[in-house]
C-alpha positions as MATLAB code, in Angstrom:
seq = 'MKEVIQGIPLNYYLFLSTVLFSIGVLGVLFRRNAIIILMSVELMLNSINLLLVAFSAFHGDAKAQVFVFFIMIVAAAEVAVGLALMVLIYRNIKTLDIDFLNKLKW';
ca = [
     103.786   78.478   83.851;
     106.038   81.342   84.805;
     106.452   81.994   88.530;
     105.906   85.498   89.882;
     107.436   86.178   93.292;
     109.433   83.615   95.273;
     107.953   80.631   93.474;
     104.280   81.563   93.872;
     102.250   81.163   90.663;
     100.251   84.045   89.214;
      96.967   82.169   89.808;
      97.383   82.485   93.570;
      97.684   86.255   93.306;
      94.625   86.366   91.068;
      92.630   84.300   93.561;
      93.749   86.389   96.565;
      92.976   89.629   94.767;
      89.523   88.349   93.780;
      88.751   87.289   97.352;
      89.898   90.625   98.794;
      87.908   92.592   96.217;
      84.805   90.480   96.912;
      85.114   91.065  100.657;
      85.401   94.795   99.977;
      82.297   94.805   97.747;
      80.314   92.882  100.360;
      81.462   95.336  103.025;
      80.279   98.296  100.956;
      76.940   96.683  100.118;
      75.936   95.222  103.475;
      77.536   97.285  106.233;
      75.884  100.402  107.642;
      78.806  102.050  109.405;
      80.583  104.727  107.368;
      84.019  103.798  108.735;
      83.561  100.147  107.720;
      82.447  101.257  104.256;
      85.557  103.430  103.908;
      87.734  100.501  104.990;
      86.004   98.272  102.442;
      86.745  100.743   99.652;
      90.390  100.777  100.733;
      90.409   96.967  100.684;
      89.116   97.017   97.111;
      91.812   99.507   96.072;
      94.513   97.393   97.703;
      93.290   94.250   95.954;
      93.602   96.061   92.628;
      97.095   97.206   93.625;
      98.055   93.608   94.417;
      96.808   92.512   91.025;
      98.709   95.269   89.222;
     101.948   94.430   91.025;
     101.518   90.706   90.292;
     100.976   91.332   86.585;
     103.853   93.794   86.547;
     106.189   91.195   88.043;
     104.816   88.527   85.693;
     105.599   90.621   82.610;
     108.841   92.063   84.007;
     107.698   95.652   83.495;
     107.697   98.305   86.231;
     105.113  100.637   84.670;
     102.232   99.142   86.662;
     104.186   99.492   89.887;
     104.531  103.236   89.267;
     100.772  103.365   88.670;
     100.247  101.552   92.003;
     102.280  104.240   93.735;
      99.935  106.939   92.417;
      96.875  104.892   93.410;
      98.243  104.688   96.947;
      98.704  108.474   97.043;
      95.109  109.035   95.927;
      93.871  106.456   98.468;
      95.733  108.228  101.280;
      94.161  111.538  100.292;
      90.749  109.853  100.149;
      91.175  108.496  103.663;
      92.227  111.884  105.020;
      89.241  113.663  103.482;
      86.827  110.840  104.356;
      87.863  110.704  107.996;
      87.666  114.490  108.294;
      84.114  114.395  106.915;
      83.160  111.573  109.281;
      84.479  113.464  112.300;
      82.484  116.523  111.232;
      79.308  114.472  110.716;
      79.735  112.693  114.048;
      80.203  115.995  115.890;
      76.970  117.350  114.433;
      74.554  114.396  114.554;
      76.326  111.909  116.910;
      76.083  108.902  114.558;
      77.764  107.417  111.503;
      74.891  105.087  110.612;
      74.327  105.216  106.856;
      70.565  104.628  107.164;
      70.210  107.654  109.417;
      72.459  109.767  107.198;
      70.343  108.761  104.200;
      67.321  110.414  105.860;
      69.158  113.752  105.878;
      68.806  114.131  102.108;
      66.926  117.115  100.735;
];
């Protein structure tokens, strides 16, 4: 089997990416704090980035690494907008609990 980066097989990257993505999904599903949910979404995006870079190195093609760069730009914009919204919500209702915010629906 072809080695990817510094002698580490591709299977290890696949396993690490799967574990990180699973932790992110569990964080989104079971946590009630909006900041933790945002961090879990970022963890899922980073696990996908890791997978794309590993496959890019495995195939010797840099196209996926360029795609990862654009994903990171979108993720940074998402964090900026998400944190601004959370600050605004916290200033108005003094909590970031998702259950309480769910009661504010129309």
